[in-house]
N, C-alpha and C positions, 0 to 999 in steps of 0.2 A: 506562571505556569501552573495547572491544578496539581496538587499533592497526589501521590499514588502510593498503594500500600506495597511493602515488600514482599516477596513470594514467601518468605519465612514467617511474616506476619499474618499474611493471608491464610497460609496453612493452618497456623495455630488457631486463628479464629474460626476457620471453617470445622475444626475439630471440635472446638467449645460448643459450636452451635449443635454440631452433630450429636455431642453428648448431653445436650440440655443444660449447659452450663455457661451462664453469661458471664461469670466472675472474670475469667482471662481477658474478655474483650473490653471490660470497664475502663482501664487506663486509656483506651484508645478511641473511646466514642467520638471525641472531635475530629480526630484524624478521619474515622470512617464515614462522618458525615459530611466531609469536605472532599474526600477522595473521589476522583473521577471514575475509578476503575471498580468502584464497590457497586454491584447491582442492588437494585431495590429490594429484590427478593431477600437477599442476605440481611439487610437493615430491617426488613419486616420480621423476618424470623427472630433475630436477635431481640427486636423491640417485643415480641410475644413473650420471650422467656425473660425479659425484665419485668413485665407486667404480672407474670405470674410468679415471680419471686417477691413482688411486693415493692418495686421500684417504679410507679407508673409515671414519676415526671421524666425519668431517664426514657421510657420508653415512648413517650410523646416527643421528645427531642429526636430519637430515631426514626420515628414515623414521619416527622415533619421533614426530615432530610430524604427519606424515601418518597413523600409525597412530591417533592421538587423534581424528582425524576419521572413519575407516574401519576400526574396529577387527577386522574380521572378513575384510578384504581377502586372499585367498590368496596372490596374487602378491606383494604386498607382505611378508607375515609371512615366506615363504620366503626373499625376498630379505635381509630383516632378519635372520632366523636365521642365513644363510649369512655375512652380514658379522659378525655377533657372534660366530660360531665361529671366523672367521678372525682376530679379535682376541683371542681366547684366552678368550672368555667362553661356554663351553659351557652353563652353567645358563642365562644370559640367552637363549641361541639355542634351547635347549630349551623355555622358558617361550613363545617366540615360534610355534615350531613346532606345539606342542601346542594352541595357540590357533587353528590352522587347522581350519575345519569340515570334516566328512565330506560327500562322498566325497574332498575335496582332499587330505586326510592320507594317503590311501592311494596318492597319486600316487608313482610311483618316485623322482622327484627329491626330494621333501619325506620320503619314508621314508628315504631314504639319508643326508639331512642328520640326520634324527632318530637314526638308527643311529650316525652319527658323533659328534653331542653326547653321546649316551649313553654310547658308548665312551669318550670323553674323561672323563665323570665315573665311570668305571669300573663302569658298570651294565650288565655284559655280557651277562646273559640278557636283558633288556628291548632292548638294542642287536641282538642276534642275531634277536629277534623282529621287530624294525623291518625288518631287511634282508630277512628271509623274506618279509615283506609286500610289500615292494617287488619282489622276485623274482618273486612271484606274478603281477605285471602285466607284469613286464619280464624274463624269464628269461634272456635274452642280454646283461644289463646287466654288462660285465665289472668295473667298479669296484664294482657291489654284491656281485658274488661274492668279489672280494677282500676287501672290508672284512667281509663276513660270516665269511669264512676265519679274518681275523685276530680276530674276536671269538670265533669257536669255538677259536681257539687259545690265547686268554686264559681260557678256561673249561675247558681241558684236554680238549676234546673232538676229539682228534686226527686222527681218521679223516674226520670231517664238514669239519674244518679243511682237511685235503688236498685232499679232492674239490672245495672251492669255490676253493681257490687254483689248483689244475691247471686248472678250468674257466676262470678268469680268464685265466691265462696263455695258455690255447689260443684265447680269444676275442679277446684283445688283448695281446700279448706285450710288456707294458709292463715299464720298469725296476722299478717298485713291486710288481707282482704277482710278479716274479722274486725280488725282495729278500725279500718275506714268505714266500714258499714255500721259499726257502732257510733262512730262519730256523726254520721249523716242522721242516724235515728236521734241522736241528740239535738242535732240542728231542726229537726221536725218535732221537736218536744214530746219525744217519745223514749225519754231516758229509761222508764222502766223496761221496754223492750231490749235496749242497747245493753241494760245490766244483764238480762237474762242471756242475750248472746254472747256477752264477755263470761259470763259464769261457765257457760257450756265450753268455751274455749279454754278457760282455766282448768277445768276438770281434764281436758284432753292434754294440755301443755301448762302444768303448774308453774313452770320455771320460766315462762315467757314473760319477761318483765313490761313490754308494751301492753299486753292485756292488762296488768294489774294498773299501769299507769292510765288506760283509757277508761277502766272501771272507776278509779278515783274521780277522773272528769264527769263522768256520767252520773256518778254518786252524787257529786258536788251540785250538779245540776238539779238533781232529783230532791236536794234538800236535805241528803243523808250525810251529815258531818261525820258520823263515826265510822260508816262504811268507807268513805272517801278517804278519811285518815288511815284507816287500816290498809286499803288497798296502795296508796301512794308509799306508805312506809315499806310495804312489802317489795314493791319495785325497787325501792333504794336499797333495800337489804338484798335483793337477787343480783342487782348490778351496782355495786359499792361505787364503780366509776362514773354513774350517770349523773351528770350534773342537772339534767332536766328533772329527774326524779327529786332530787334534793331541792330544787328551786320550788317545786310542787308542794312538797311538805312545808316549805317556809311561807309558800303563798296562803296555805290554810290557815297556818298559824296567824299570819298576819290579819287575815279575814275575821278571826275570832279576837283579836287585838291581844294575843299573847306574843308580846314583842320579844321577850327573851328566847322563847322557842324559835321564832322567826330569826333571830339574829343567828342562833347556833347553826340552823340550816343554810342560811345565807353563806355564812362563812364556810360551810362544807361544799356548797355548790361552787362557790368563786375559787376555792381552793383545787376543786377539779377542772373547771374551765373559766379562768380569769375574764373572758369575754362573754360569758353566757349572758344573753341580754335580759332574760327574766329576773335572774339573780342579781344583775345590776341594778335593775330597775327597784328591785325590793330593798337593795341595800340603800339607794337613794332615798327612798320613801321612808324607811326606818329611821333615817338620821333626821329627816324632816318632822317625822311623828315625834322624835325624841327632842324637838326643837333645836336641832343643829342644822340650819339650813346651808351654814358655809360647807359642813362636811357633804350634805347632799349634792352641792355644786360641785364639788371636787371629785365626787364619784361621776357624776353626769359628764362633766368636762373632759376627764380623761378617757371616758369610753368613747365619746362622740368624737373625740380628736382622730381616732383610728377607724372610723365607719363612715361610709358614705351612701350606703344604700338605703332609700326612703323608708322601706318597710321594717328595717331594723333600727333606724335612727328614731322614730318618732314616739316610741314609748320611753326613751331617756330624754328626748325633747319635751314632753309634757313635764316629766318629774323635774327637770332643770327649770322649767318655767314655773311650776308650783314652787321650789325652793325660793325663787327669786321674789314669788308673791309673798312666801312666809317672811323673807328678810325685808319686807316693805319696798322694794326697788320696782316701783310700779310700771315705769316706762321700759325698763329692761324686760319685766316680766310679760309684759303685753306683746312686745316684740318676739319674744321666745314662744308665747303661745300661738302668734301667727304663724312662726316658722315651723311649730309641731304640727299646726293644722294643715299647712300646705304639704308636708311630709306625708302625713297620714292620707290625705285626699290623693297624692301622688301613687301612693302604695294601694289605694283601694282598688277592687276589680273594676275593669272598665265598663261593665254592662250596667253599673248603678245608673239610673235615671233620678236626679234631684227633682225633676218636675212631675213625677208619678204621685208623689204626695198631694201637689197642689191640684192635679188633674182630679185625684179621689175626693179631695175636700170640696172641690167645685161642684162635683156631681152629687155629693152629699147635701151641699146647700141649697141645690136645685129641688132635691126631694123634699127636704123639710119645709122649704117654702111652699110646696105644693100640698102639705099637710100628709106627707108620707113619710116613713111606713105607719101605719096605724098601729096602735099598741094592741099586744096580743091579748086573749083571754087568759085569766088565771086559771090553773089547774083544779079539779074538783076537790083535791084535799092537798094537804102539804107534803112535798116530796124532798125536803131538805131543808137545810139552814136557809134563812132569808139572805140573798144576794144583795151585798153592798159592794158598790164598785167606786174605788178611790181614784180619781182622775186629777188631771191637772197637765201643765207643762212639765217636762223634765226640770228637776232641780228647783222644784218650787217647795220643796219640804216634804213631799210624799212619803219619803222613807222615815223621816221623824214622826210624822202621824201614823203611819203602819206600824211602828213599834209601840207607840203609845196605845193604838187599839189592840193589838196582839198581846199586850200584857194583862188584857181584861180577860178574865175567865169565860166570859160568855161570847167572846170573839176569836175567830181564826183568821188569820191573815195569810194569803198566798201570794208570794211576790213574784214579780215580773214573768209571770207565765203567758205564753201567747195563746191563751184559750180562745179570746175573741177572734184573734187571727185565725185560729183554726175553725171557727164557725165560718168565717169568710172563706177559708179554704175548701170547705164543704160543699158551701155554694156554688163556687167556680167549678168544682169537680163535677157537681151535678148538672152542669150545663146552664147554671144561672149566676151570670156575671155579677159580681158586686161592684157598685151598690144598686144598680138598676133593678136587681131581683128584689129589692125590697118595695117596690112599688106595688107588688102582688105577691104576697107570701103565703102560699096555703096553709091551713091550720095543722095538717098532718105533717108537714117539714118542719113548722115551728115545734112541734112536739119532739120529733125526731132530734132537731138539734139542741133541744133543752136536756133532752136525757144523755145525748152524747157530752155536752157541757158538765153535767153532774158527774157522770162517770168519770170524767178525765180529772175534774175538781177533786173528787173523792179521794185519789191517790195522794193528795197533799194535805188532807185533813186529819186531824186527831181521830183516834177510834171513838172518844167519848163525843157525841155531836154537842156543838154549840148553838145560839142562837142565830149567829151572823157568820156568814162565810164573807171574806172581803177579798175581792179581785183587785191586786194593786198593779195597775199598767197605766202609767200616766196619758199617754195619748189615746186610750180608750175613749176619752172625752169626745172625740169625734164621731164615735161608734154608738153613741146612745141611743139613735133610732134603732140599730139592730138589737142592741140589748135589752129594750124595753118590748121589742116586737116578740122576743123569746122569752124574757122575763119581766111579765109587766108589773110584777111587785118588785122590781129592783129599786134600790136606793142610791144615793150618790152623794159622795163628801167630794167637794171640788178645793183642791189645795191651791191657793194663790201666794204669790210672792211679789215683791215691786217687778213689774215686766223688766226693767233694766238689768237688776240683779239676775234675773232667771236667763235671759239672753246671754250676758255675759258668763254667766256660770256654765251655760251649756258650750260656749266658744271654750272655756278653760277645761274642759272634760273630754277625756279619749274615750268614746263611746266605739263600740263595734259598729262599724258603718254599714247601714243599708240605705233603702232610697228614702228615708225620712231622716236618719240621723246625719245623712251626709250635708244636709243644711247647716249644721252646727259648725261645720268648718269654716265659716265665715258670718261676721257680725250682722251684716244687712240680711243674708239669707236667713239666719237664725230668726231675726226680727220679724221677717216676712212671714215665716213659719208660725211664729206664736201668734201673729193677729191673725192669720187664717185659721189656726186650729182653735183659737178662743172664739173668733168670730162663728164658727160652725157651731160651737156649744152654746153660745148666746142664742143663735138662731133656733136650735132645737129647744132650748128651755123655754124661749118666747112663744114657741109654737105648741108645745106639749106639756109644759109645767110639771115636770118630773119631780119627785120627792128629793130633795137636796139640801145640803148645807155647804155654805161656803166657810171656809177656815183659812185664815192669812197666817203665813208662817211668822210673820212679825208679832202676831198676837200670841202664837204659841210660845215665842221666845221670852215676851215680856211678862206674861202670866199662865204657865203651864196648868196648874189646877184650874183657873177659870174657864179656859178653853176646853180642856178635857171634860168639865162639868157640863158644858154646852153641847159637845157631841154626845155624850153618854144621854143626855136629856132627848136630844133628836133621835137617839136609836131606841129610847125607852129602857135604858139599862140602868140598874143601879151603880152607886159610887164604889169604886174599889181604889184604895191607895197604891196598888200596884202600877196603875198608869203613870204615876209620876216618878217611877222608878225603871223607867223604860231601858235605860242603859244597862242595868243589871239583867234586864230580861233578854236584852239584845246579845250580851256576852254567853247567856246560857243558850241561846236558840240555835247555835251550830251555823251551818253556811248561811250566809246574808247574800242573796243574788242581787245585788243593787252596787252602783258605783260609790253610794254613800255609806258603805259599811264601816269605814274608819271613824266617820262622824257620829254614827249613832250608837256607838259602842262606848261612847263617853256623854258626861252630862251636858245638860243645855249650855251652849256658848253663844256669845253675840258678836264674834268676830265677823260672821258673813253678813250682818246688816249693812245695807247702804253701801256695799263693796263697790259698787259700779262708781261711786262718788270719787273713789281713788283713781278712777281710771277716765276722768271727764274729758281729757284730750282726744280719747278715742269715742266716748260714749255719746257726747252731745248729739251726733246726728241719728243716733239709734234713739235718744229720748225724744226727740222730735218726732221721728218716725211712729214712735210707740205713745204719742201724746194722748192720742183718745183712750187707750187701754189705761194709761196712768190715771187720767182723770175718773174713767168709769169704775176704777176698783178702789178709789179713793187715797191714792198715792202722792196726788199733787200737794206740795206743802204751800203754806201761806206764802203769797207775794211770788210764787214760782209760776214761771209760765214755759214749760217746755217746749 
């Protein structure tokens, strides 16, 4: 027989609810949830009191009891969904919200909650649709615009994202809207605009730590290590209990190889939040960099034992794999890298299309074979430093090469800036889809693109001009046709490394995934992209013979002064001893926008040579696949038949 409340207890609870005090009812929650004579309205009101008093878990239990009695009540379901979302249960929240009958589900508040739950589940296309449905009924809802902008940003729908985030900021200039818009501007390689936007916000709300933290991220992307450090330390001071801010300070210290400072801030972050993913990742990395791989493994294993979500697991999985590699446990390391790549691929946005890169490469191959695009006409007079493009496949030694170059006083290197991607975007926005537009590129458009590129590049160059400006973005090697259509005087340095080492190293690196980098989550797919990209470069070089010099990583490691002299001779530059002290220069340089920052802040080392042979149990099929490239680039050893 179902339990019932005594009249005395019922009266006491009614008085407590009427007075807005949930405390007298707390010892009786279980009885209230089970008693047949307790109306759902009483449970609902008591749940709302518990929620307002800071007891969301108790509120959820009471609302679930009420839901069993009235399973279709829209207000109850909406509040239950909101509470579950706040407790980190987006799937449970979505189940509640999807139970709301129409037309209640179209209510702006419920639409926004559904969008929030779908966003947390990584279901961004559905989240965007939910937000759009809400905006159809509440077009001036600033929070809805902000959240839709964030969803569009996750989908790579940059312009719609910008429109909604700017609308959100205009409707209600909140800290969150400003931070989200600044983050989008950084994604669009407009970190300078992001910095101005954040400075405006800080002038209005100097105590808002999220603004300072986002300013640090924007400054870091902009290459301003001083501003980045100052902003992130300010965020940490404003909110001493913010583990994310402490971890960000640690990450900057790690980037500039200040391991003692990194360790202090890592400890501070972990003291605040022992499960903080970035701090834990940095702790493992620090142990590995100090040649304590067993300590790194311990950090990673303890953390991974309690975490199941792929999006949170993969950074520690990569660190664990790197530690196993450092310990010489090759088979275990390879299995760990495979697991890490699988987790990162599962966590990646669903809209990523790995075949996009191959379709673009095929279209470029066809253009180059047809003798397009033509090389542009040089300007009447000099309009800036000579452009030198440092290209190659990722992990081919491009970062080592750029640090050697940047140490020379007549050279300025700009790392990993999507400036050529910006040229492509400008073509697409002008209604001239790339790469087809290269077949017939008007001179006035070439000049406009050249001026745009020069203006963007100038942001990253020193005040005192140098003879060469170096654009280091490895995969620009496939876009050589566009580059010389805009900059006919452009020169190229092609960085090479043993194809098997390159492919294996890409597989071992945690890149930010896009439609190109997603190929690196599998060995064969990475090898396929290597063959395609290098094939496109060779096709362009054979057809157009651009001024170029090939530099092999192995030769740089074997005799750096000899190779540096050869590069400077190609560039017509005098010798400078600074090029052989590149590691000192790298530590002084500030933020290094490259996955290889840890390597180039130390002197030349040989441990990465022929790494792939330690993984021959997995790499033999890849070596056979890459046999033509191994022969072409002179990596086949005597008696070897890959």
